[in-house]
Each structure stands twice: as structure tokens, then as C-alpha cells.
N, C-alpha and C positions, 0 to 999 in steps of 0.2 A: 679340129674334128675332120675325119675323113668322110666326105660326102658319099663316095662309092661304097664304103663299108656300111654306113648308116642306111642307106637306100637299100642295099642287099639285105640287111636285117629286116627292114620293113616288109620287103617283097617275101622274104621267107616266113615272117610272122603271119602275114595275111594268107599266104598259101596254106600254111598248116591250119590256120582258123577254118579254111574251105575244105580241110581234110584232102588236099591234093598231094600226090607225090610229085617229085621233080619231073618224072617221066610223063605223068599225065598232063601236067601243065605244059611242058615243053611241047607235047603233041598238039595241044589246044592252040598254042601261039606259034606253031610251025618253027620250032627252034631246037637245035640239038641240045640234049639233056646236059651235055658238058658245058655249054655256053650258059645255060641258066644256072648251073652250079657255080660258075665263074662269077656271074653276076651277084648271086646271093652271098658269095665269099668276099665281095668287094674287089675282085681283080679287074672287072670290066664294068663300064658303064653301058647301059642299053641304048641304042639309037632311039630317036623319038618314035619312029613307027613300032618298034618293040615295046617301048615304055607304054604306048596307048594300049597294044595288044594285052600286055600284062595287066594293066588296070582294069580292062574290060573282063577278062577272065576271072579276075579277083573280085570284080564289082565293087571297086574302090576308085574314087576320083584320084586322078594323076597327083594332084597337090598333096593328098593324104600320105602318099609314099615319101614325101619329102618332109613330113612332120616328125622331127626326131626328138626323142627324149633328152631333156636337159641332163648333163652329167656334172 
């Protein structure tokens, strides 16, 4: 299991549930849209500050971003 990819999928899933574009969300968390895209694609792992900001914007507890579906 690739944790970065699974985390990215969850961030993208919750972002879409909130009907936010990457551009809108990246603005709210003061992050370059390209960086958010890289996180969602599993290329990069967000630092702890950005992880907290992401969870706040998505209104999801941080731990829920790490609840991955069993495959």
C-alpha cells in the first residue's frame, strides 16, 4: 500500500464532496495549486501544518484522511 497515494485519494474525495476545485482549496490553505495536485496524486506528502489546514478546510478530522479502503 502506498500511503501517499491513498492519502491523496482521500483528500481529493473529501475536496470533491465539498465541491471545491483544487484552485479554490489551495487558496484557502495558502498553497500553490500545483502542490495540492501533487499531494492528491500521491507524489508528495503534506507537512503537518498543511495536513491540519487541509483537514480544517475539508471539515474532516486528520485521522479520517488516513482511513483507507481495504483492497
